[in-house]
N, C-alpha and C positions, 0 to 999 in steps of 0.2 A: 499671381501667376507672373513669370517672367515675360517681358516682352521682348522682340526681336530687336537687333543691334541697329537696325537701320531706322527704327521708329524714331520720328522729330517731334512727336506732340504725344501728349498723355492721353491714351483712350479713354471712352467713357464705359460704362457698365454694359452697354448695348453693343459696343464696337468689338469686332474679332479681327485680330492681327495673325497673319499666317508666318510663322518662322520657317528656318530653314527644311524643317521635316514636314512643312505643310502640315502642322497640326494646329488647331483654332485654340486659342488662349483667351482667357477674361481678366480683366484687371478691375476688380470692384472697387469703385471710389467713394461709394456712398449711395444714398438714394433710398428708394422704398426697395427691399428685399423681395418683396412679392413680384416686382418687376423683374428683377434678377433671376428668380426662380422661374417666372413664365418664360424669359427669352430663352434659358439654359433647355427648358422641356421642350420648345419650339424647335431647337436645332438638335435636339436629340442626344445632346453629348453630355447630359448629367450622370455622373457615376460617383457616387459618395460611398468610400471605403474608409471604415472606422478601425482602428487597432485597439482591441480589448487586451491589455497586458502589453508585455510580460509583468510587469509590477502592478499588480491589480489585485484587490483584497478577495475578489469574487472568483479567481481563476485556479485555486487550489495549489498554489505555486507559480513558478515562472512558467507560465503557459501564455502564449501570443495566439490569440484570435484576431483572424483578420475577417470582418463583417463588411459585406456589401448591403447597403441598406437602401429601401425605397421608402421614404419617410420613416415610420417606426417599423417597417416591415424587414426581416432579414431576408435578403434574396440570394446571398451566396455566404457559405461560412467555411473556412478554413483554419487548421490548426497549424500552430508554428511551434515546434519544438527544439530541444537542444541546448536550452539556456542554462541548464542544471546538470550538464555532461559532466562528470568526474572520471571516466576511464577506470570504472571498479572492475568490468570483467577482464580487461587488459591488465590491470595490476595484479590481479590473481593470478597470473601467469608467472609472477615472479615472486611469488611466496609460496611457503609451505601449504600443504592440504589444510592443516589446522588454522593457519595464519590467515586463511580464505574466509574464515567465520567472521572475524574483523571488518572484513570487508563488505561481504554480502548484507551484513545487519544494517549497513547504513544506505540501501537503497530506498525501499519503500520504508522511512522513517517511522511510520505511524504501524507498520506490522513486522518489527525487526525479529520476531522469534520464529515466525512462519519462514522466513528467508533463512535464516540459521538452520531450522530443521529440515527444509528440502534440500538444502546444500549437503547437510550431514548425512541424508537419507542416501543421496546418489554417491557421495564417497563412500559409505558402508556398503552398498550394492557393489560398487567397483572391488572392494577389498573382499566382498563374500562373507560378510560377518552380520548381517541383517537379522539372523536367527540368535546371534550370540549377544545382542545388546540386552542388558538387564532389564527385567521387567518394570522395576521401580524407576529406573531412567526413562523408559518410556510412558508410563503414566505421568511423571512429572512433566515430560514435553507437552502431553495433551493438555493437561491442566493449564500449563503456562499460554500455550498457543490459544485455547478457548478464552481464557481471561483476556490475550491481546486483541482477540476478535471483538469482544463485547467494547474494549476501549477504543479500538480503531473505528466502529461504528459510532460510538457516541461523540467522537470528533467529527464523523460525516454529518451527523444530525446537528450537532451544536452550531457549526461554522455554517451550515446550510441554513439553520433559521437566522442566524446572525447576518446573512447576505441578504436576506429578505427585509432587514430591518429590526427582526427580533432578538435583541441583546439578551434578554432574560433566558432564552433556550441556549445559548451559547455558554452562558453563565452557569446554568444548572447542568448543561452537558458535560462542561469542564470540571464540575464539582464531581459529579458522579464517577469520573472517569480517574480522578485523584485517589479514590480508594484502592484502584487496581494498580496504579504506579507506586503506591507505597508499599504493596505485596512484592512488586518486581524488584523493587530497592532492597526489601528485606531478603528476596531470594538471591538475586544476581550481584547487588551493590550499587546498580545503576537503574534509572529511570527509564532509559531507551538505548539502542545500541549495546546490547547485553553482551554478546559474545559468550552466551552462556551455554549454549548447546554445542556440543562439540563431538567430531567424529569418534563414535564409540558409546556416546552416552552425553552426559552433561557435566559441565565443571565441577560442581560440588552438590551434595545432598542438600534438600531444603532444610534451613535451621530450626531450631524448636521454637513452637508457636507459630507456625509458619499456617498449620492446618486450622488451628482456631481462629487466626487472622482472616484466613480465607471464608470460613463459615459466617464471620461478623461481616465481612465485607459482601456477603451473599445477600444479606437482607437488605444492607444500605442499598446496593445497586438495584435491587427489584423496587426500592421505595422509589427511587430517583426516575427509574424506567416508567412506574406508573404514573410519577408528576409530569414527566415530558410527555407521556401520551395524551394526557388531559390537556396539557399547553398546546400540543400541537394537532392532532388529530381530530379534535373538536371544535378546532377553532375554525369559523367561517371564511376569515381572511386567509388563513393558511391554506384552506382546501381550495380557495379561489385562485390561488396563485400555483396550485400543483396538478389539480385535477384536469387531465387532459392535456397536460403539458409534457414536451418531451416524449412522446408516444413513439414506441418502437415495437412493431409486432414481433413475433416469433421468426418469421421468414425472413426478416431483416437481420434479426440478432444472429440467425445462424450463417446467414451469408457473410457477416461481419466477423464472424468469429466470437461473440460476446459471450461472457461466462458471468458467474457471481451473481449477486442480486438482480442485476438487469435481464438477464437471461430468465431467471425464475419470475420475475415480474411478468413475462410475457407467457406464462404456464408450464415451461420445461423444468421439471425437478431435478436436473442435474447437478450432483454435487459429487465431486471426487471422493469425499468420506463414504459415500454410497456406493458408487460406481465402482470405484478401485481404491479399496480400503488401505490404509496405512496405520503405522503407529497403534494396531489393535483397534480402530474405530468400530470395524463390525462387531464389538463386543459390548458396545455403548448403546444405550436406549436414548434415540433422538430423533425428531422428524426433520424434513427438508420441508419448509413453507413455501408456497408457491402463491401467484396471484395470475389473474387473466387481464388486470386492467392496463398494463404494458405503459405506465406513464410515471410521472415522478412521484405522485402520491403513493402509489402501489409500490415502489421501491422504499419509502420511508416506512410503510406499515411493515414490510417483508425485514426491514434491518431490525425493528423492534422485535419480531417473532424471533429472528436470529439469535438475538441477545438473550431471549428466554431460554431457547434450546441450548446456547452455549452454557447458561448458568446448569441446566441439567446435566450437562456432561461434567462442568467442574464438580458438582456435587457426588456424582459417581468417582471422580478420581479422588475426590477427599477421603470417601469412605475405603477405597481401594489402599491408598496410600496408609490410611489408619490400621487396617487390618493386616497388611503384609510387615509392618513394622520395618525397623532398620534394615539395610542391604545395600549391596554393591549399585552404584551409580555410572560404572564407567567398564567397558569390555575387560575381559581377564587377560587376555593377551597382552602382555608386557611390551611387545614389541610395536604396539598400536595405540595402547592406552595413555592418553595423556595424563599426566598425575592429576588424579581428582582428590576430593576430600581435604583440600589445603586450607588450614586455617589463615587468615589475613594477619599478615606478619606487622611490625612496628612501621616497616615502611610503606604499607598498604599496598602492595603489590602481591598478594597472594602467596607469599613465601612461607612455608610452614617450618618454623624452626625444628620441631620435632620431626618431621620428615627429613630434613637436612641431617639432622643429627644422626637419625637412624641409617640412612645410607652410607654416611661417611664414616660413622663407626662400625658397621657390620661387613662392608663390602665394598671395595674399591671399583669392581666391575658396575656393581650398581651405580654407583655415582657417576661412573663413564657413561653408561648407558642413560641414565636421567639427563646428563649433559648434552649428548647427542640427540635424543629424542624431542628436545625442546628447540636447540638450535639448528639441528638438519631436518628434523621431522621424519616420517615414514614413508617409504616407497609404495605406490599402488600398482599393481599389476596393469599392463597394458591393455587397454579397451575403452570402450564408450558407453555410457548408459544416460537414459532422459528419465528423470522422476518428477512427478506432479504432484501437488497438494491443492487443497480448498484454502485458498487466502482470503480475507474480507471482501477483496475486489473480485474475485474469480479464481480462474486456475492459474497457479503460480508453476511454472515448469522451470526445470534446472536439466542444461546438459553438460555433461563432463566429459572430457576426452583426457585419458592419460596415455603416456608413452612410456610408463614405468619409472618415472622418475620421482622425486620427492615434492613435486609440486605440479598443478593442473597444465596440461598442454595447451587445452581450452576450456573456458568457462563461459558459459551463455545462459541467461535467464529470459524465460518468458514470462514477461510481466503483464498482469492483467490491464494495468491501466494503459498501457501501450497499445493494446488492442482495443480497448474498450472507446478510446479517443477517437477510433474512426467513424463513431457514430455521431460525433458532433454535427456535421452537416446534416445528416438525415434528420436528426431530432431538431435542429433550429431552423432549418431553411424554410421559408413560409410562415415563420411564426414571428412574434413580436420581439423587440430588440430586449425587453425586459425580462423576456421567457429564456433567452440564452443564459442567464445566471441561475436559473432553476434546473434547465438541461443539464448543464456542466456540473451542478451540484449533484444531480440524481446519479452521475456516472461516479463520482467521489474517487477522482484520479488523484494519485500522488506523484508529483513530476520528479521528484528522487527515483522512483520505480521507472518511470518512462524514460529518462534519459541515462541512468545508470555510468 
């Protein structure tokens, strides 16, 4: 600690100096630390504040936790956010409605397909074309989202295990996730930040062999999940670290606006797919698992169960896509439909030489329309809409406002991680310092979605 400018001699550990603000300070110069701690306790001035993050492997991104501790007990916990702010929502106001997909997919980088779908559902509602979306495109959206849910939960389970010192859990979780990322790359060309879901449908149909690849991955993922369950749920050390930790009962969840696995671990079976169905979820057979444990261990169990339920939905999607055969994947209205079914050209940018040759050789008006649609985009009638879906971390909401132009007047997202982080103080205060890692991991926050 700094001493006052008027000091002429170096103070000892038990001497106090009053500076200009009359605040006592201490200068530790050695000796027995127990004597220093005893003197500080006698004066009642001890207040230890520890920064956990923002660069810390256990904070799921650049999250800063300001922890006041008394020994090993956390007396106060506060979350500091904003270190990953990218201005995505503001940037979307300066891009066309279709270009907005390439922005929102980068928010929660572990669940990009959910953000794309939620945004496109909102745009389609503003355009009043929800009922015109081809069924094949809707089923593809559901299949891709549920695969993405499993991949996101595997990251949560794997990184959570690694933060407790169990590296094997992380390695196994990432290996299982790799099966899903290979399917994403096959369908969209990318492992993340896909921009695959577009207003009106999807960018292109699934390529040949996709359904067979999904069936094969289904068995591999189930085997990996069972292995992770044996490694985690039956491990007495793992249970000792999680059972009873990060407790958050139902009344607290409701007061804080919690959703997703955290809310369902407190006993409330709220799931947007059931409460307010979208994309035809009311036609799929699946359950909403719940628990009454309301602790970190219950959330791990629930995420495993949700993975199995997502696999049930994926299997139904595969059967539907196989039964319906080939068909359109973009809305028929050419004033809205972004060019779909484009083969990847030699430049790797999705230019279909056959498509360009057709519109250039058959109709100059078609070529002009293609150019204007891609460069300027379509116009959306004035109005505003709010659409929510069930993302891996909870309810993801999209509020869009249109002034009748070719780009959003306002775009705002209700990211579940942002709301769920409010529970950090309630879950951590009064607990042990080591349990902070467990509590944060059970929330599964992604700071790209928090800061946006």
